[in-house]
MOPAC internal coordinates of N, CA, C and O (Angstrom, degrees):
PM7 1SCF
backbone

  N    0.0000 0     0.00 0     0.00 0    0    0    0
  C    1.4536 1     0.00 0     0.00 0    1    0    0
  C    1.5325 1   110.28 1     0.00 0    2    1    0
  O    1.2310 1   120.26 1   141.47 1    3    2    1
  N    1.3208 1   117.11 1   -38.53 1    3    2    1
  C    1.4695 1   121.47 1  -176.87 1    5    3    2
  C    1.5378 1   111.28 1    53.26 1    6    5    3
  O    1.2310 1   121.80 1  -103.82 1    7    6    5
  N    1.3146 1   114.16 1    76.18 1    7    6    5
  C    1.4665 1   120.30 1  -179.67 1    9    7    6
  C    1.5263 1   110.03 1   -64.34 1   10    9    7
  O    1.2310 1   120.48 1   -53.61 1   11   10    9
  N    1.2928 1   116.69 1   126.39 1   11   10    9
  C    1.4437 1   119.01 1  -179.44 1   13   11   10
  C    1.5348 1   109.57 1   -85.71 1   14   13   11
  O    1.2310 1   120.68 1    -5.51 1   15   14   13
  N    1.3080 1   116.30 1   174.49 1   15   14   13
  C    1.4544 1   122.27 1  -171.93 1   17   15   14
  C    1.5302 1   110.55 1   -62.29 1   18   17   15
  O    1.2310 1   119.96 1   141.49 1   19   18   17
  N    1.3596 1   117.68 1   -38.51 1   19   18   17
  C    1.4846 1   120.67 1   178.85 1   21   19   18
  C    1.4938 1   111.38 1   -62.95 1   22   21   19
  O    1.2310 1   120.34 1   139.48 1   23   22   21
  N    1.3143 1   116.95 1   -40.52 1   23   22   21
  C    1.4604 1   120.04 1   179.53 1   25   23   22
  C    1.5140 1   110.25 1   -65.80 1   26   25   23
  O    1.2310 1   119.37 1   138.44 1   27   26   25
  N    1.2980 1   118.80 1   -41.56 1   27   26   25
  C    1.4501 1   123.66 1  -179.59 1   29   27   26
  C    1.5385 1   108.33 1   -63.49 1   30   29   27
  O    1.2310 1   119.91 1   134.96 1   31   30   29
  N    1.3250 1   117.78 1   -45.04 1   31   30   29
  C    1.4466 1   120.48 1   178.43 1   33   31   30
  C    1.5107 1   112.63 1   -63.97 1   34   33   31
  O    1.2310 1   120.65 1   142.58 1   35   34   33
  N    1.3327 1   116.36 1   -37.42 1   35   34   33
  C    1.4557 1   122.42 1   179.89 1   37   35   34
  C    1.5418 1   109.06 1   -64.50 1   38   37   35
  O    1.2310 1   120.75 1   131.54 1   39   38   37
  N    1.3168 1   116.17 1   -48.46 1   39   38   37
  C    1.4724 1   120.11 1  -178.62 1   41   39   38
  C    1.5434 1   109.90 1   -65.91 1   42   41   39
  O    1.2310 1   119.91 1   138.31 1   43   42   41
  N    1.2986 1   117.78 1   -41.69 1   43   42   41
  C    1.4419 1   121.27 1   177.90 1   45   43   42
  C    1.5254 1   111.71 1   -62.68 1   46   45   43
  O    1.2310 1   120.91 1   143.13 1   47   46   45
  N    1.3244 1   115.87 1   -36.87 1   47   46   45
  C    1.4759 1   120.30 1   177.32 1   49   47   46
  C    1.5208 1   110.63 1   -67.93 1   50   49   47
  O    1.2310 1   120.28 1   140.22 1   51   50   49
  N    1.3456 1   117.07 1   -39.78 1   51   50   49
  C    1.4643 1   120.23 1   176.66 1   53   51   50
  C    1.5326 1   111.72 1   -63.69 1   54   53   51
  O    1.2310 1   121.41 1   144.13 1   55   54   53
  N    1.3351 1   114.91 1   -35.87 1   55   54   53
  C    1.4845 1   118.52 1   179.44 1   57   55   54
  C    1.5090 1   112.05 1   -84.95 1   58   57   55
  O    1.2310 1   120.09 1   179.46 1   59   58   57
  N    1.3042 1   117.44 1    -0.54 1   59   58   57
  C    1.4533 1   123.94 1  -179.26 1   61   59   58
  C    1.5398 1   111.86 1    54.70 1   62   61   59
  O    1.2310 1   121.65 1  -130.91 1   63   62   61
  N    1.3471 1   114.46 1    49.09 1   63   62   61
  C    1.4608 1   119.54 1   176.93 1   65   63   62
  C    1.5354 1   108.43 1  -127.46 1   66   65   63
  O    1.2310 1   121.64 1   -24.59 1   67   66   65
  N    1.3094 1   114.46 1   155.41 1   67   66   65
  C    1.4724 1   120.45 1   177.06 1   69   67   66
  C    1.5138 1   106.82 1  -111.15 1   70   69   67
  O    1.2310 1   120.77 1   -50.17 1   71   70   69
  N    1.3291 1   116.14 1   129.83 1   71   70   69
  C    1.4768 1   121.60 1  -179.69 1   73   71   70
  C    1.4979 1   109.35 1  -115.13 1   74   73   71
  O    1.2310 1   121.09 1   -43.84 1   75   74   73
  N    1.3266 1   115.53 1   136.16 1   75   74   73
  C    1.4531 1   119.22 1   171.37 1   77   75   74
  C    1.5277 1   108.29 1   -84.55 1   78   77   75
  O    1.2310 1   119.78 1     0.04 1   79   78   77
  N    1.3244 1   118.03 1  -179.96 1   79   78   77
  C    1.4887 1   120.70 1  -174.01 1   81   79   78
  C    1.5086 1   112.81 1   -61.31 1   82   81   79
  O    1.2310 1   120.26 1   137.57 1   83   82   81
  N    1.3608 1   117.11 1   -42.43 1   83   82   81
  C    1.4718 1   118.26 1  -179.26 1   85   83   82
  C    1.5369 1   111.26 1   -67.60 1   86   85   83
  O    1.2310 1   120.79 1   142.31 1   87   86   85
  N    1.3472 1   116.10 1   -37.69 1   87   86   85
  C    1.4532 1   120.24 1   179.63 1   89   87   86
  C    1.5105 1   110.30 1   -67.95 1   90   89   87
  O    1.2310 1   119.20 1   147.74 1   91   90   89
  N    1.3661 1   119.12 1   -32.26 1   91   90   89
  C    1.4267 1   121.80 1   177.81 1   93   91   90
  C    1.5258 1   110.62 1   -65.22 1   94   93   91
  O    1.2310 1   120.62 1   138.19 1   95   94   93
  N    1.3359 1   116.42 1   -41.81 1   95   94   93
  C    1.4922 1   119.91 1   177.15 1   97   95   94
  C    1.5148 1   112.38 1   -61.26 1   98   97   95
  O    1.2310 1   121.72 1   135.05 1   99   98   97
  N    1.3551 1   114.31 1   -44.95 1   99   98   97
  C    1.4778 1   119.43 1   178.90 1  101   99   98
  C    1.5295 1   110.61 1   -65.58 1  102  101   99
  O    1.2310 1   120.38 1   138.71 1  103  102  101
  N    1.3096 1   116.88 1   -41.29 1  103  102  101
  C    1.4738 1   123.04 1   179.40 1  105  103  102
  C    1.5285 1   109.56 1   -63.08 1  106  105  103
  O    1.2310 1   120.77 1   137.36 1  107  106  105
  N    1.3091 1   116.12 1   -42.64 1  107  106  105
  C    1.4560 1   120.46 1   179.55 1  109  107  106
  C    1.5306 1   110.69 1   -63.27 1  110  109  107
  O    1.2310 1   120.28 1   135.93 1  111  110  109
  N    1.3304 1   117.07 1   -44.07 1  111  110  109
  C    1.4561 1   121.50 1   178.52 1  113  111  110
  C    1.5477 1   110.75 1   -64.21 1  114  113  111
  O    1.2310 1   120.18 1   135.36 1  115  114  113
  N    1.2922 1   117.27 1   -44.64 1  115  114  113
  C    1.4538 1   121.16 1   178.35 1  117  115  114
  C    1.5490 1   112.62 1   -64.62 1  118  117  115
  O    1.2310 1   120.85 1   138.14 1  119  118  117
  N    1.2998 1   115.97 1   -41.86 1  119  118  117
  C    1.4613 1   119.67 1   178.84 1  121  119  118
  C    1.5129 1   111.34 1   -65.37 1  122  121  119
  O    1.2310 1   120.19 1   140.58 1  123  122  121
  N    1.2969 1   117.24 1   -39.42 1  123  122  121
  C    1.5017 1   121.50 1   174.49 1  125  123  122
  C    1.5252 1   110.72 1   -60.63 1  126  125  123
  O    1.2310 1   120.80 1   136.91 1  127  126  125
  N    1.3151 1   116.07 1   -43.09 1  127  126  125
  C    1.4563 1   119.99 1  -179.05 1  129  127  126
  C    1.5648 1   110.75 1   -64.93 1  130  129  127
  O    1.2310 1   120.70 1   139.27 1  131  130  129
  N    1.3338 1   116.26 1   -40.73 1  131  130  129
  C    1.4670 1   119.62 1  -179.56 1  133  131  130
  C    1.4994 1   110.25 1   -68.19 1  134  133  131
  O    1.2310 1   119.44 1   135.55 1  135  134  133
  N    1.3175 1   118.67 1   -44.45 1  135  134  133
  C    1.4574 1   120.91 1   178.58 1  137  135  134
  C    1.4968 1   112.03 1   -65.11 1  138  137  135
  O    1.2310 1   120.38 1   142.02 1  139  138  137
  N    1.3327 1   116.87 1   -37.98 1  139  138  137
  C    1.4658 1   120.79 1   175.81 1  141  139  138
  C    1.4953 1   112.26 1   -62.61 1  142  141  139
  O    1.2310 1   119.53 1   140.03 1  143  142  141
  N    1.3228 1   118.50 1   -39.97 1  143  142  141
  C    1.4589 1   123.48 1   178.56 1  145  143  142
  C    1.5352 1   108.07 1   -66.16 1  146  145  143
  O    1.2310 1   119.64 1   137.71 1  147  146  145
  N    1.3322 1   118.29 1   -42.29 1  147  146  145
  C    1.4821 1   120.57 1   177.81 1  149  147  146
  C    1.5113 1   110.84 1   -61.82 1  150  149  147
  O    1.2310 1   119.88 1   141.84 1  151  150  149
  N    1.3394 1   117.84 1   -38.16 1  151  150  149
  C    1.4186 1   121.09 1   178.34 1  153  151  150
  C    1.5255 1   111.61 1   -64.58 1  154  153  151
  O    1.2310 1   120.29 1   143.25 1  155  154  153
  N    1.3445 1   117.06 1   -36.75 1  155  154  153
  C    1.4602 1   120.14 1   175.59 1  157  155  154
  C    1.5424 1   110.25 1   -64.71 1  158  157  155
  O    1.2310 1   120.55 1   137.79 1  159  158  157
  N    1.3085 1   116.55 1   -42.21 1  159  158  157
  C    1.4566 1   119.63 1   179.84 1  161  159  158
  C    1.5364 1   111.62 1   -65.37 1  162  161  159
  O    1.2310 1   120.74 1   140.91 1  163  162  161
  N    1.3382 1   116.18 1   -39.09 1  163  162  161
  C    1.4686 1   119.76 1   178.17 1  165  163  162
  C    1.4930 1   111.23 1   -64.47 1  166  165  163
  O    1.2310 1   118.77 1   149.95 1  167  166  165
  N    1.3485 1   119.96 1   -30.05 1  167  166  165
  C    1.4483 1   121.88 1  -176.85 1  169  167  166
  C    1.5586 1   111.72 1   -79.28 1  170  169  167
  O    1.2310 1   119.77 1   166.80 1  171  170  169
  N    1.3079 1   118.05 1   -13.20 1  171  170  169
  C    1.4494 1   121.25 1  -178.58 1  173  171  170
  C    1.4931 1   111.44 1   -73.82 1  174  173  171
  O    1.2310 1   120.50 1   -37.75 1  175  174  173
  N    1.3515 1   116.66 1   142.25 1  175  174  173
  C    1.4592 1   122.02 1   176.02 1  177  175  174
  C    1.5355 1   108.67 1   -86.37 1  178  177  175
  O    1.2310 1   120.71 1   -68.11 1  179  178  177
  N    1.2947 1   116.25 1   111.89 1  179  178  177
  C    1.4584 1   121.64 1  -178.78 1  181  179  178
  C    1.5412 1   112.74 1  -112.88 1  182  181  179
  O    1.2310 1   120.54 1  -162.51 1  183  182  181
  N    1.3477 1   116.56 1    17.49 1  183  182  181
  C    1.4299 1   121.77 1  -174.95 1  185  183  182
  C    1.5504 1   112.65 1   -62.11 1  186  185  183
  O    1.2310 1   120.32 1   146.40 1  187  186  185
  N    1.2891 1   116.99 1   -33.60 1  187  186  185
  C    1.4787 1   121.89 1  -177.65 1  189  187  186
  C    1.4977 1   113.73 1   -92.17 1  190  189  187
  O    1.2310 1   120.14 1   176.06 1  191  190  189
  N    1.3172 1   117.34 1    -3.94 1  191  190  189
  C    1.4815 1   121.21 1  -176.80 1  193  191  190
  C    1.5443 1   109.17 1   -83.67 1  194  193  191
  O    1.2310 1   121.68 1   -52.20 1  195  194  193
  N    1.3149 1   114.38 1   127.80 1  195  194  193
  C    1.4430 1   119.57 1   179.54 1  197  195  194
  C    1.5312 1   110.23 1   -79.19 1  198  197  195
  O    1.2310 1   120.31 1   -43.90 1  199  198  197
  N    1.3459 1   117.02 1   136.10 1  199  198  197
  C    1.4634 1   119.84 1   177.96 1  201  199  198
  C    1.5437 1   110.19 1   -64.67 1  202  201  199
  O    1.2310 1   121.06 1   -33.40 1  203  202  201
  N    1.3117 1   115.57 1   146.60 1  203  202  201
  C    1.4605 1   119.15 1   178.20 1  205  203  202
  C    1.4885 1   110.42 1  -130.28 1  206  205  203
  O    1.2310 1   121.47 1   -23.81 1  207  206  205
  N    1.3364 1   114.79 1   156.19 1  207  206  205
  C    1.4809 1   121.24 1   179.68 1  209  207  206
  C    1.5118 1   111.19 1   -83.78 1  210  209  207
  O    1.2310 1   120.42 1   148.48 1  211  210  209
  N    1.3306 1   116.81 1   -31.52 1  211  210  209
  C    1.4344 1   121.51 1  -174.42 1  213  211  210
  C    1.5185 1   108.90 1  -148.88 1  214  213  211
  O    1.2310 1   119.93 1   -25.44 1  215  214  213
  N    1.3122 1   117.74 1   154.56 1  215  214  213
  C    1.4454 1   120.29 1   179.95 1  217  215  214
  C    1.5525 1   111.46 1   -72.23 1  218  217  215
  O    1.2310 1   120.01 1   158.74 1  219  218  217
  N    1.2891 1   117.58 1   -21.26 1  219  218  217
  C    1.4800 1   121.70 1   177.03 1  221  219  218
  C    1.4945 1   108.62 1  -106.76 1  222  221  219
  O    1.2310 1   120.37 1   -29.77 1  223  222  221
  N    1.3181 1   116.90 1   150.23 1  223  222  221
  C    1.4491 1   119.69 1   176.05 1  225  223  222
  C    1.5515 1   109.21 1   -81.20 1  226  225  223
  O    1.2310 1   122.13 1   -78.41 1  227  226  225
  N    1.3199 1   113.53 1   101.59 1  227  226  225
  C    1.4490 1   119.45 1  -172.66 1  229  227  226
  C    1.5158 1   108.06 1  -114.35 1  230  229  227
  O    1.2310 1   119.94 1   -38.27 1  231  230  229
  N    1.3151 1   117.72 1   141.73 1  231  230  229
  C    1.4644 1   121.44 1   170.77 1  233  231  230
  C    1.5167 1   106.81 1  -141.06 1  234  233  231
  O    1.2310 1   121.65 1   -27.90 1  235  234  233
  N    1.2856 1   114.45 1   152.10 1  235  234  233
  C    1.4678 1   120.16 1   179.42 1  237  235  234
  C    1.5037 1   110.67 1   -64.00 1  238  237  235
  O    1.2310 1   120.48 1   -45.46 1  239  238  237
  N    1.2969 1   116.68 1   134.54 1  239  238  237
  C    1.4450 1   122.42 1   178.66 1  241  239  238
  C    1.5146 1   109.12 1  -108.93 1  242  241  239
  O    1.2310 1   120.61 1  -132.99 1  243  242  241
  N    1.3118 1   116.43 1    47.01 1  243  242  241
  C    1.4251 1   121.10 1  -176.80 1  245  243  242
  C    1.5324 1   109.09 1   -94.56 1  246  245  243
  O    1.2310 1   120.67 1   -29.83 1  247  246  245
  N    1.3099 1   116.32 1   150.17 1  247  246  245
  C    1.4476 1   119.99 1   175.96 1  249  247  246
  C    1.4942 1   111.49 1   -76.34 1  250  249  247
  O    1.2310 1   121.03 1   -17.28 1  251  250  249
  N    1.3153 1   115.63 1   162.72 1  251  250  249
  C    1.4600 1   119.68 1   176.91 1  253  251  250
  C    1.5158 1   108.63 1   -67.71 1  254  253  251
  O    1.2310 1   119.67 1   -35.34 1  255  254  253
  N    1.2833 1   118.24 1   144.66 1  255  254  253
  C    1.4063 1   125.36 1   178.36 1  257  255  254
  C    1.5280 1   108.74 1   -85.43 1  258  257  255
  O    1.2310 1   120.25 1   -72.45 1  259  258  257
  N    1.3471 1   117.13 1   107.55 1  259  258  257
  C    1.4441 1   118.09 1  -177.47 1  261  259  258
  C    1.5571 1   106.47 1  -120.78 1  262  261  259
  O    1.2310 1   122.61 1   -39.04 1  263  262  261
  N    1.3437 1   112.60 1   140.96 1  263  262  261
  C    1.4576 1   119.74 1  -179.38 1  265  263  262
  C    1.5136 1   108.40 1   -78.60 1  266  265  263
  O    1.2310 1   119.46 1   -44.06 1  267  266  265
  N    1.2905 1   118.63 1   135.94 1  267  266  265
  C    1.4589 1   124.28 1   173.89 1  269  267  266
  C    1.5149 1   109.91 1  -127.22 1  270  269  267
  O    1.2310 1   121.03 1   -34.39 1  271  270  269
  N    1.2754 1   115.64 1   145.61 1  271  270  269
  C    1.4541 1   120.69 1  -179.47 1  273  271  270
  C    1.5280 1   105.25 1  -105.04 1  274  273  271
  O    1.2310 1   120.85 1  -100.67 1  275  274  273
  N    1.3139 1   115.99 1    79.33 1  275  274  273
  C    1.4920 1   119.78 1  -178.78 1  277  275  274
  C    1.5178 1   108.50 1   -93.99 1  278  277  275
  O    1.2310 1   121.65 1   -62.22 1  279  278  277
  N    1.3156 1   114.45 1   117.78 1  279  278  277
  C    1.4908 1   119.38 1   177.70 1  281  279  278
  C    1.5057 1   107.77 1   -99.42 1  282  281  279
  O    1.2310 1   121.53 1   -95.57 1  283  282  281
  N    1.3025 1   114.69 1    84.43 1  283  282  281
  C    1.4911 1   119.88 1  -178.13 1  285  283  282
  C    1.5471 1   109.74 1  -116.62 1  286  285  283
  O    1.2310 1   120.03 1  -149.46 1  287  286  285
  N    1.3157 1   117.55 1    30.54 1  287  286  285
  C    1.4459 1   121.71 1  -177.98 1  289  287  286
  C    1.5426 1   110.26 1   -58.74 1  290  289  287
  O    1.2310 1   119.75 1   133.86 1  291  290  289
  N    1.2949 1   118.09 1   -46.14 1  291  290  289
  C    1.4398 1   121.70 1  -177.95 1  293  291  290
  C    1.5337 1   112.09 1   -62.76 1  294  293  291
  O    1.2310 1   121.04 1   141.25 1  295  294  293
  N    1.3278 1   115.62 1   -38.75 1  295  294  293
  C    1.5062 1   119.47 1   178.13 1  297  295  294
  C    1.5155 1   108.73 1   -67.22 1  298  297  295
  O    1.2310 1   118.61 1   140.34 1  299  298  297
  N    1.3256 1   120.26 1   -39.66 1  299  298  297
  C    1.4471 1   121.40 1   179.33 1  301  299  298
  C    1.5007 1   111.15 1   -68.20 1  302  301  299
  O    1.2310 1   119.82 1   137.55 1  303  302  301
  N    1.3269 1   117.95 1   -42.45 1  303  302  301
  C    1.4755 1   121.66 1  -179.78 1  305  303  302
  C    1.5285 1   112.01 1   -70.15 1  306  305  303
  O    1.2310 1   120.35 1   157.24 1  307  306  305
  N    1.3085 1   116.93 1   -22.76 1  307  306  305
  C    1.4944 1   119.19 1  -176.85 1  309  307  306
  C    1.5470 1   110.48 1   -69.88 1  310  309  307
  O    1.2310 1   118.28 1   156.89 1  311  310  309
  N    1.2897 1   120.88 1   -23.11 1  311  310  309
  C    1.4304 1   121.83 1  -179.29 1  313  311  310
  C    1.5349 1   112.76 1   -90.86 1  314  313  311
  O    1.2310 1   119.49 1   174.86 1  315  314  313
  N    1.3211 1   118.57 1    -5.14 1  315  314  313
  C    1.4456 1   122.00 1  -179.87 1  317  315  314
  C    1.5447 1   110.14 1   -78.94 1  318  317  315
  O    1.2310 1   120.26 1   -36.34 1  319  318  317
  N    1.3103 1   117.11 1   143.66 1  319  318  317
  C    1.4851 1   118.88 1   179.91 1  321  319  318
  C    1.5266 1   112.01 1   -62.17 1  322  321  319
  O    1.2310 1   120.26 1   138.46 1  323  322  321
  N    1.3506 1   117.11 1   -41.54 1  323  322  321
  C    1.4544 1   120.09 1  -179.58 1  325  323  322
  C    1.5524 1   109.31 1  -140.34 1  326  325  323
  O    1.2310 1   121.89 1   -42.93 1  327  326  325
  N    1.3180 1   113.99 1   137.07 1  327  326  325
  C    1.5001 1   118.42 1   175.87 1  329  327  326
  C    1.5133 1   106.58 1  -135.26 1  330  329  327
  O    1.2310 1   122.17 1   -20.24 1  331  330  329
  N    1.3329 1   113.44 1   159.76 1  331  330  329
  C    1.4474 1   120.08 1   176.18 1  333  331  330
  C    1.5102 1   109.02 1  -152.50 1  334  333  331
  O    1.2310 1   120.55 1   -55.15 1  335  334  333
  N    1.3186 1   116.55 1   124.85 1  335  334  333
  C    1.4465 1   123.47 1   177.06 1  337  335  334
  C    1.5689 1   111.63 1    54.32 1  338  337  335
  O    1.2310 1   120.59 1  -138.39 1  339  338  337
  N    1.3407 1   116.48 1    41.61 1  339  338  337
  C    1.4601 1   121.55 1   176.46 1  341  339  338
  C    1.5134 1   114.50 1    77.53 1  342  341  339
  O    1.2310 1   119.82 1  -164.59 1  343  342  341
  N    1.3465 1   117.96 1    15.41 1  343  342  341
  C    1.4682 1   121.87 1  -179.72 1  345  343  342
  C    1.5458 1   108.49 1  -127.37 1  346  345  343
  O    1.2310 1   121.27 1   -23.69 1  347  346  345
  N    1.3062 1   115.18 1   156.31 1  347  346  345
  C    1.4829 1   119.76 1   172.18 1  349  347  346
  C    1.5273 1   108.90 1   -70.31 1  350  349  347
  O    1.2310 1   121.57 1   -42.66 1  351  350  349
  N    1.2941 1   114.59 1   137.34 1  351  350  349
  C    1.4544 1   120.39 1   176.72 1  353  351  350
  C    1.5519 1   107.10 1  -105.56 1  354  353  351
  O    1.2310 1   121.34 1   -62.23 1  355  354  353
  N    1.3334 1   115.03 1   117.77 1  355  354  353
  C    1.4544 1   120.05 1  -178.27 1  357  355  354
  C    1.5025 1   110.13 1  -121.65 1  358  357  355
  O    1.2310 1   119.52 1   -25.34 1  359  358  357
  N    1.3375 1   118.51 1   154.66 1  359  358  357
  C    1.4604 1   120.05 1  -179.53 1  361  359  358
  C    1.5124 1   111.41 1   -69.73 1  362  361  359
  O    1.2310 1   120.30 1   -26.06 1  363  362  361
  N    1.3371 1   117.04 1   153.94 1  363  362  361
  C    1.4472 1   121.60 1   176.40 1  365  363  362
  C    1.5023 1   109.19 1   -66.21 1  366  365  363
  O    1.2310 1   120.06 1   -42.43 1  367  366  365
  N    1.3329 1   117.50 1   137.57 1  367  366  365
  C    1.4269 1   120.90 1   176.55 1  369  367  366
  C    1.5447 1   110.33 1  -112.59 1  370  369  367
  O    1.2310 1   120.35 1   164.24 1  371  370  369
  N    1.3267 1   116.94 1   -15.76 1  371  370  369
  C    1.4818 1   120.23 1   176.39 1  373  371  370
  C    1.5116 1   106.21 1  -125.39 1  374  373  371
  O    1.2310 1   121.92 1   -50.17 1  375  374  373
  N    1.3049 1   113.93 1   129.83 1  375  374  373
  C    1.4641 1   118.68 1  -179.78 1  377  375  374
  C    1.4857 1   110.05 1   -85.40 1  378  377  375
  O    1.2310 1   120.10 1   180.00 1  379  378  377

């Protein structure tokens, strides 16, 4: 691509960075390498490649959701500071 000085200044302005002369040369070289790599990728035939969601084959390792009828009301109420008639007793917050 050979990015010219105007292109480098434009990209630096978009990125809100200030480049000195040495940094401009490095930036130009790096930008050329990136654009060249993108050109290589664009030239590849990917018509037969299946799209994928992730680079690794991942699947959820979750357990099945099963309903249980756990009657642990007394155990839950036993840790409360105060209870009354099977309910938590809390202080009034609104008068």
